[in-house]
C-alpha positions in Angstrom: 108.4 111.2 144.6 108.0 110.4 140.9 106.9 106.9 141.6 104.1 108.2 143.9 102.8 110.7 141.4 101.3 108.0 139.3 99.0 107.2 142.2 98.6 110.5 144.1 96.9 113.8 143.2 99.1 116.9 143.2 97.5 118.1 146.4 98.1 114.8 148.1 101.8 115.0 147.1 102.0 118.6 148.4 100.7 117.6 151.8 102.6 114.3 152.1 106.1 115.6 151.0 105.7 119.2 152.3 106.8 120.9 149.1 105.1 123.6 146.9 102.5 123.0 144.3 104.8 124.3 141.5 107.6 121.9 142.6 105.3 118.9 142.5 104.1 120.0 139.0 107.7 120.3 137.7 108.6 116.8 139.0 105.4 115.3 137.5 106.1 117.0 134.1 109.6 115.4 134.1 108.0 112.0 135.0 105.4 112.3 132.3 107.9 113.3 129.6 109.8 110.0 130.3 106.8 107.9 129.4 106.8 106.2 126.0 104.9 107.9 123.2 103.3 106.3 120.1 105.6 106.1 117.0 104.5 108.3 114.1 105.7 106.3 111.2 103.0 103.6 111.3 100.0 105.9 111.7 97.3 105.2 109.2 94.1 106.8 110.4 93.7 110.0 112.5 90.9 112.0 114.0 91.1 115.7 114.6 88.8 117.7 116.9 88.6 120.7 119.2 88.2 120.3 123.0 87.3 122.9 125.5 89.5 122.8 128.6 87.7 125.5 130.5 88.1 129.3 131.0 91.8 129.2 131.8 93.1 127.1 128.8 90.1 127.5 126.5 90.1 125.5 123.2 92.8 123.1 122.1 93.1 120.9 119.0 93.7 117.2 119.6 94.9 114.7 117.1 94.2 111.0 117.9 95.5 107.8 116.4 92.3 105.9 115.7 94.0 102.5 116.0 95.6 102.9 119.5 93.2 105.8 120.7 96.4 107.6 121.9 96.5 111.4 121.7 99.5 112.2 119.5 99.2 116.0 119.5 97.7 118.8 121.5 98.0 122.5 120.6 96.3 125.7 121.7 93.6 127.1 119.4 91.7 125.7 116.4 92.5 125.3 112.8 95.7 125.3 110.7 97.9 126.9 113.4 97.3 124.1 115.9 98.2 121.4 113.4 101.4 122.6 111.7 103.6 121.0 114.3 102.2 117.5 114.2 101.9 117.4 110.5 105.5 118.5 110.0 106.5 115.7 112.4 104.4 113.2 110.5 106.2 114.3 107.3 109.6 113.9 108.8 108.6 110.4 110.1 107.5 109.4 106.5 104.1 108.5 107.9 101.7 107.1 105.4 98.5 108.5 106.7 95.6 107.1 104.7 92.6 108.9 106.2 91.7 111.7 108.5 88.3 112.2 110.3 87.4 115.8 111.1 84.5 118.2 111.0 83.9 120.6 108.1 85.8 123.5 109.6 87.8 125.3 107.0 91.0 125.5 109.1 91.2 121.7 109.6 90.4 121.0 106.0 93.1 123.4 104.8 95.7 121.8 107.2 95.0 118.3 105.9 95.0 119.3 102.3 98.3 121.2 102.7 100.3 118.7 104.8 98.6 115.4 104.1 97.5 115.8 100.4 97.3 112.0 99.8 95.1 111.3 102.8 91.4 110.9 102.4 89.3 113.5 104.3 86.3 111.9 106.0 83.8 114.3 107.5 82.6 113.1 110.8 79.0 111.8 111.1 78.5 113.5 114.5 79.5 116.9 113.3 77.3 116.7 110.2 74.3 115.8 112.3 75.2 118.5 114.8 75.3 121.1 111.9 71.9 120.0 110.7 70.5 120.3 114.2 71.9 123.9 114.4 70.1 124.7 111.1 66.8 123.3 112.4 67.2 125.3 115.6 67.8 128.4 113.5 64.6 127.7 111.5 62.5 127.2 114.6 63.8 130.5 116.0 63.1 132.4 112.8 59.5 131.0 112.6 58.9 131.8 116.3 60.0 135.4 115.8 57.8 135.8 112.7 54.7 134.5 114.3 52.4 136.9 116.2 51.2 136.1 119.7 48.8 133.2 119.5 48.4 129.5 119.5 51.0 128.7 116.9 53.7 130.7 118.6 52.9 129.1 122.0 53.2 125.6 120.4 56.6 126.4 119.0 57.9 127.7 122.3 60.0 125.1 124.1 60.1 122.4 121.5 63.7 122.9 120.5 65.0 119.9 122.3 62.1 117.7 121.0 63.1 118.6 117.4 66.7 117.6 118.0 65.9 114.3 119.8 66.0 111.1 117.8 62.4 109.9 117.4 63.2 106.6 119.3 64.3 108.7 122.3 61.1 110.7 122.6 59.0 109.9 125.6 55.6 108.5 124.6 52.8 110.8 125.6 53.6 114.4 126.3 56.9 114.7 124.3 55.6 112.9 121.2 52.3 114.8 121.3 53.9 118.2 121.7 56.2 117.6 118.8 53.4 116.3 116.6 51.3 119.4 117.4 54.2 121.7 116.5 54.9 120.0 113.2 51.2 119.9 112.3 50.7 123.7 112.8 53.9 124.7 111.0 54.7 123.2 107.5 58.3 124.7 107.1 59.2 123.3 110.5 57.8 119.9 109.6 59.8 119.9 106.3 63.0 120.7 108.2 62.4 118.1 110.8 61.7 115.3 108.4 64.8 116.2 106.3 66.9 116.2 109.5 65.7 112.7 110.3 66.2 111.5 106.7 69.8 112.8 106.6 70.7 110.2 109.3 70.1 107.5 106.7 73.0 108.8 104.6 75.3 106.5 106.6 73.1 103.4 106.1 73.3 103.1 102.4 74.5 99.8 100.8 77.2 101.3 98.6 79.0 104.6 97.8 76.9 104.9 94.6 73.7 104.5 96.6 75.0 107.1 99.1 75.8 109.5 96.2 72.2 109.1 94.9 70.8 109.6 98.4 72.9 112.8 98.9 71.8 114.3 95.6 68.2 113.5 96.3 68.3 114.9 99.8 69.9 118.2 98.5 67.3 118.4 95.7 64.5 118.1 98.2 66.1 120.7 100.5 66.5 123.1 97.6 63.0 122.6 96.4 61.6 123.4 99.9 62.4 127.1 99.4 63.5 127.3 103.0 66.8 129.2 103.1 68.5 127.4 106.0 67.8 124.1 104.4 69.1 125.3 101.0 72.3 126.5 102.8 72.7 123.1 104.4 72.3 121.5 101.0 75.0 123.8 99.5 77.3 122.8 102.4 76.8 119.1 101.9 77.4 119.4 98.1 80.5 121.5 98.6 81.9 118.7 100.9 80.4 115.7 99.1 83.8 114.1 98.6 84.6 114.0 102.3 81.1 112.7 103.1 81.3 109.9 100.5 84.8 109.0 101.7 83.1 107.5 104.7 82.2 104.5 102.5 85.9 104.0 101.8 87.1 104.6 105.3 84.2 104.4 107.8 86.0 106.4 110.5 84.9 109.2 112.8 86.1 111.4 115.7 83.8 109.4 118.0 86.8 108.1 120.1 87.6 111.7 121.0 84.3 111.8 123.0 85.7 109.1 125.3 89.0 110.9 125.5 87.1 114.1 126.3 85.4 112.3 129.2 88.8 111.1 130.5 90.1 114.7 130.4 87.1 115.9 132.3 87.7 113.3 135.0 91.4 114.2 135.1 90.6 117.8 135.6 88.0 117.2 138.3 90.2 114.9 140.2 93.0 117.5 140.2 90.6 120.4 140.8 91.8 121.9 137.5 95.3 122.4 136.1 96.8 125.8 136.4 99.9 124.8 134.5 99.1 124.3 130.7 102.3 122.2 130.1 101.4 119.9 133.0 97.8 119.3 131.6 99.2 118.8 128.1 101.6 116.1 129.3 98.8 114.4 131.2 96.7 114.3 128.1 99.5 113.1 125.8 100.1 110.2 128.2 96.4 109.2 128.8 97.0 106.0 127.0 99.2 104.9 129.9 96.2 105.2 132.2 94.6 101.7 132.5 92.3 101.8 135.4 92.4 104.8 137.6 93.2 108.4 136.7 95.5 110.1 139.2 95.7 113.8 139.4 
C-alpha cells in the first residue's frame, strides 16, 4: 500500500484496500518518515513564519531553508517554544546560519538571538508593510469614530481597502475618486496614507547608507505629524532598525513561505483536512518531494 499512497488520497486508499482511516494514516506516516530530509549542516539562510492550519490544528511555526525551499521544522504555537527544537538541532549539526528572515514578533527575535547569535536578523518586507497597513487602518477607524454624522464621516466609510491598495492597483474612476475625496477631506488620513506609500521605497535605496538616511527621515516626518499611531510606527522601526537595514546585506524574506502556504492549503483541501496532526506534519516536512501533483 505504501507505494500507492504517493498517488492516492487517504479516502481512496480506504475504499480500495478496505482498511480503516487510522490504519492508512499510520502506514502513510511510516512511508513519509522514510523519505530523505535536507541536511542541516549546510544551511545558510532561513525564513521563519507562522501558518494557520485551521480550527483543529490552529497556528504552527515553520522554518524554511531559503535555498532549497524545504520545510525543515514545524512546531505547534508561535514564538520561542516552537523554535527550541530546530535551533538545538542546528547547533548540534554545527550549522553556520548566516541570516534569518522573520517578522518583528518578540518571540521569534528572542529565539534567534538566543540560539543563533551570529546570524543576521532580517525583518521581512511583507510583515513591515502589513504592520504599517494595520496602523493606517487603526487611524481611519479612530478618525471615523471621532467624526459626527455628516459628509466627512460618510466619505471615510468603506475606504479601508482603498487605503491599503497600492496606487497602481486602484481602478481608474470610482476607486481613485473615492480615495482622493477621503484624503482631501481628512488631513491626518492623508498624512498617514502618503507615509504608508513612501515607506515602500525603503527597499529601493541604492545603498545601506541611503536606506539609513531614508529611514531616519521617514521616522522624523512620522513623529512631526503629531499622529500617535504614526509615531508608534516610527518608534517600532527605530527599535528594529538593525534588522531592517540588514536587508541590504542579505536581501531575503519569508516570501517563499507564501508559496508553501498555498501548497499546504491545496494539500488539506485534497485530503478534506487532516485529523491527525502528526500525519499533516509529515506531509508538510516532505513537501519538497512533491514535484507535480499533491496527493492526499
